N, C-alpha and C positions, 0 to 999 in steps of 0.2 A: 545303533541309534542315530548316528550322524547321517547314514544313508537314508533312514526313514524320514528324517527332517528334510533332506534334500528333495525326496519324492513329494512330500507334502507341499513344500514351497513351489515346486514345479507344477503341481496339479492346479493351483489357483493363484497364478502369479499376480494378476491384477488385484485381487482381493487382499492378498497378504501384503503386497507392496503398498497398497492404499492404507491399510491399517498401520503399517510401519510409519508412514508419513503423518498420519493423524495423531497417533499416540506419542510418537517421537517429538513432534512439535509442541504438543500439550505438556510433555515432561519438561522441555526447555523452559516453557512459560512458568510452570509451577516452581521450578528451582529458582528462577530469577525473582519471581514475586516473593518467595520465601526468604531469600537472602538479601534482596535489595528492598528495604522498607522505606528508604528516604524518598523525598519528592524529586521528581525530575525537574531540572531548571528550564526545560522547554515548555514553559507556561502551564505546568500541571496544576498549580494552585487554581488557576482560572478554569481549567477544564473540570477539576473536582467540584468547584462551586456550581458550574453548569450542570454537572451530573446530579448534585443534590437538588437543584431547582427543577430539573426536567419533570414533566414536559413543558413547563413554563419557558417562555422566551427571555433570554438575557438581553437587555437593551444597552446600547452604547452609553457608557458613563456609569452604569450600575456598579456598586461596590460589592466585593466578595462577602459572603455571609459567614456567620459564626462557625458553622460545620466545617467549611473549607479551611478557615483560619486555624481551627483546632487541629485539623489533620496535619497542617504544616508545622504547627508548634510541637506536636507530639512525634511527628515523623522526622522533622528537621529537613531543611533545604541546604544542600552543600553551598558553602561560601556565602551564607546569609545568616545574620544574627536574628533568629526568630525569638519571640517571647517564650517564656517557660510553658511547659505543657501543663494544662489544668482542665479538669472536667467541669469546673464551675465558673472559671474566669470569663469575663466579657472582653473580647479582643477588639482593638482599634484597627481598622483597615489601614490607617496611615503607617502602621508598623510593619507592613508587608510590602513586597515588591510592587512596582507600578502604582504606588500610593494606594494600594488596595482596590484599584479599578479592575473590573473584569474585562480583560482585552479579548475574551473569546466571544464577544457579542457578534463578531462577523460571521459566526457559524450558525446554522439552523439547529434547532433542538433535536434533529432526527437521530444522530448518532447517540446522543446522551439519553434520549428516551428509550431507544432500543436496548442500550446497555443497561439502563436502570431496570427495565422490565426483566431482563435475563439475570441481573446480578442480585436483585432483591430476594428471590427464592433461594439463591445460593447462600446468602447470609444466614438463612434459617438452617440449611443443611450443614454449614460449617460451624454453626454455633457461635459465630462472631458477629459483632454489631458494626463491622466496618464495611460500608458500602464501597469504599475505595479498594480494599483487598479483593472483594468479590468482583468489582468492575475490572480490575487488572487480570483476574483469572478468566473472565469472559473474553478479554483480549486474546487469550490463548486459543479459545474456540474460534475466533475470527481468523487467527493465523492458521490453524489446522484446516479450516474450511477453505481458505484461500489457496493453500498449498494443495489440497485435494483437487480443487477445480483446475489448478495449474497442471497437476498430474494427469488429469483426464485429457486436457488439451495436448500435452506432450505425447501421450499414448496415441491420440488421434493422428499425430504427425509421424508416428512410427518409432518413438523412443522406447527403449527396453524398460520393463517395469522396475527391476531392482536397482540398476544404476541410477535411474531417474529418481527413485525414492531416496537413495543415499545423497545425491546432489541437492535435492530439495531440502533435506534435513540440514545439510551444510549451509544452504541459503538461509534457513530459519535461524541459524546461529549467528548470522552477520549482525552487526549493530543496527543497520538500517531496518531490519525486520524484527529483531529481538526486543530492542528497547521500546518501540511504539506498542508492540503487542503486550508488553508487561507494564505499561503505564496508562493513565487515563488521558487519551488523546484521540481525536478523530482519525489520526494517521493509522491507528490500530486496525481499522476496517478497510483501509485503502487497498491492500493486497487482494482481499476478497472482492471488493467492488470492481477492480480492474480485471481480475480473472473471470468473474461472472459476465462482465460486459463482452469480453472477447469470446467466451464460450457461446454466449447467446447469439452472436453474429454468425458463428460457424454453424450453429443449430438452425438459424434462419435460412442459411444458404440451401439447406436440404428441402425446404418447403417455403419459398418466399411469400406466397400469398397468405398462408395461415399463421405463420410464426413471427410476423412483423411486430406484434405487440410487445414481446419480451425485450428485445434490444432497446425499444423506445422507453419502456418503463425503467430498465436498469440504467440507461443513459441519464435520465432525469434524477434517479436516486443517487447515482454516483456523484453527480455535481452537487446535490443537496447535502451529501455528507461533508463535502468540502469543495469550494468553488474551483480550486486549482486542479482538482481531478478532471477538469475539462480536457486536459491533454490526452486522457484515455479515450474521450469521445472523439477527439481529433484523429487518434490512431484508428479507431474502427471505421470512421467515415472515410478516411483515406483508403483503408482496406476495401471497403465497399466499392469505391470508385475504381481501384485497381482490378478488383475482381471482374467488374463489368468490362473494363478495357481489355483484360486478358481474354475474356470470352469472345470479344469482337475481333481481336487481332489474330488469335489462334483458335478458330472455331472447331478445328478437327483434332487438336492436340489431346492426347490421353494422359492419364496419370501413369506413374512407373509400373503399377500393377495391372495396367490395361483397362481400368475403369474410366468412365466419363467424369471429368471434374464438374462441380456445380457451375451453372451458367445462368444466374438470375438475369431477368430481362431489364431493359432500360427503365420502364415505368416503376417497377418494384424497387429497383436500386435507387432511383432518384427520390422516390417517396420516403424510403427509409432514411437515406442520408439527410434529407431535408428535415424530416420530423425529429430525428435524434439531435441534430444540430440546433434547430430553432427552439425546441422545447427545453433542452438542457440549458441553452443560453438564457431563455426566458426565465427559467427557475432561478438561475444564479443571479441575473441582473435584478429580477424582481425582489429577491430577498435583500440585496444590497440597498436598493432604494427604500425598502421598508425600514431597514435599520437606520438609515439616514433620517427619515422623517419621524421616527419614534425615539430618537436619541434623547437621553435624559439630560446630559450636558456634553459639551465638546470634549473629546479625548486628545486633542492636539497637544495638551500640556503633559500628558502621561509620558514618562521617560522613554518607554519603548517606541511610542508613536513619534515623539519629538525627534528622536535620533534618526528616524526613517524618513521623515518628511523631506521632500526635495521640491525646489521651485521650478525646475525645468527637467525635461526628459533626460533620463540617465543614459546618454548615448554610449559612453564607455562601458558601463556595466552591461548594457544591452548587447553590445557587440562581443564583449569578452565571454558571454555565456553561450554564444553560438556553438553548438555541438556538445554542450555540457552533458546532455542526457544520452549521448552515444554510449556512455557507460550507465546502464540503468542502476547499477550498484555504485552510485555517485558517492564520493568520499563522505564519511559520516560527520566530519567536523570534530570539534574538541571534546564534545560530550559523549563519552563511551564508557559503559559500565564494565565491559570485559577488556581491560587495558592490554595493550600489546597484541594479544592473540586475535582480538576482534577486528581491528583494522587490517591485520595481515590476511585473515580469512576473507574479508570483504574485497581486498585488492585481488586476491586469487579468483574469487567469483566474478569480479568485474572483467578480468582478462578472459575467463572461460566463456562468459555470456557474449561479450562483444565479438570474440573470434568465431564462435559458433554462429551467431546471427549473421555476421558478414559472409561466412562460408555458405550458409544456406541461401542467402540473397544472391550471391554472384559466382560462387566457385564450384559448388557441388552439382553433379549430374544426378538424375533419378531422384529428384526432390519433389515431394508433393507440391502442387501449385499453391495450395492454401498456406503451407509453411513458408514458401518463397515470397508470396505476396505480403504475408504478415511481417516477415523480417524486413522487407523493403520499406513497408509502412513504418515500422519501428525505427529504422535508421533515419528516415525523413523527419519523424517526430523528434528523434534524438538531436537532430540539428537545430530545429526551430522551437522545441518545447520550452526550454528555459527562457529564451528571449520573449516568447509569447506570454509567459507568466509575469515577467518583468513589465511588459507593456500593459497587461491587465491591471497589475497593482498600481501603476502610475496613473492610468486614466480613470480608475475607479476611486482611488484614495490619495493620489499624489505622493505615494511612498515608493521607496526603493530599498529592497533587502536582498543581499547576495543569496543566491539560491542554495538552501540546504539539501542534503542528500534525500531526506524523506519526501521531498516534493516529487520524486520520480517513482514512488512506490507503486502507483497504478500501472506503470509500464513493465514492472518486474516480471509478472506472469508471462507476458508475450516473449520477453527476452529469454527466460528460462526454457519455455516450451520449444521455441525455435532452435535454441542452441543445443538442447539435448537431442533433438531429432537429427543433428549433424553427426552424432557419435554412432557409427555403424559397425566398425570392426570390433571383433571380440576383445582383442588386447586393450583397445581404447576404452571399451565399456567396463572391463575389469578395473582398469586404472582409475577412471573417474568414480566408479562405484566404491572401491576400497578407499580412495582418497577422501571422498565425501563422508563416508562413515567414520573414518579416523578423525577428520577435522571436527565433525559433530561431537564425537566423544571427548576430544581434547577440550573443546569449549565447555561442555557439560562438566567435566572434571575441574576445569579452571574455576567455574562459578562455585562449585562445592568446596574448593580448597582455599581460594584467595578471596579476601573480602572485597566487595564492590563499592 
């Protein structure tokens, strides 16, 4: 029977490994959603309110509604004294964090609307009337889709299917991926957005004239999901520039398998890089201006905003974050639902991804040019990405916030795909495959056994 199973797995390695990634990540999400019913302190009250209101726009200064406040009262927010749960009570926004102001007004309604469209039918299937539970489960779909696209990119770079699947499942169990995917937040779709954008540019390389529309569309959507996702746009634009430069400097160089690498021309490369950059920036800046002009009241007195306002450019914070995203699995901070094991797993993944990315960029021979150029682009963005976000925050709203780990989520697919392509020897593939599977199962068992 075991031999038959081995034959089946060898007959369709891509399909079976992809199914393992998809269903394994969804299982993680379902277990987390089932066992962790409390609200996340990472602004989930505000995101829940936006979810209930979608597709309507939340304006700066709007108060959270009764549905969102009832969700917090009945689910409870850690370390916050919420009013008692009641299906009939009328709650006062002043009894909730940030004086009841919805601080999610800086986001477009895109994520909330897409999630609501997918979650509403799910409430009928589940037989539950909780849009929040359904929305959290939809986050598992985003996680699975993002990891699947990452899997496709890694395979394109030559990574082996089953070790890749195991490592991707271990990545799914890290706090930076697991918690956003199982709570209501625009960060839940960041992995999928970043992976799709990278894949679209690799797809464009094969036919630069006909396929330009997809990277442009995904670049704009990625930024509209969340403005700080612009770092993934910077990543692909830098890759486009390096790809053209590579073709000019080494016009006769072949790939390790003897095939010709893609060599998009100057005109197509400039047009794509310019349109992706300008349209993404226009979408982000345009919405920021719209929110400013349509503000109900000033939010400067809101506790979260007041503590973040600065009168001058945060030079120390800016410089101290140089190189912060060289680890795309940036430390998760104090809020972790899988205590002890989660941060340990994330540190392990950070080491693996950085070492693999650096090796592909500078150390390994017989590396596909696409993987090498993407890894170099990722290291450059790793140096400047966090300071770029700090500068954007200051010049758009005069605020400074130390960068949390979830801000690097759109860079994770590129890091995983390039790092996994560096693992070529059989013993190393077995080691990361078995280790990834074991770590995934440990986190799964941890969530089932220990309260979160």
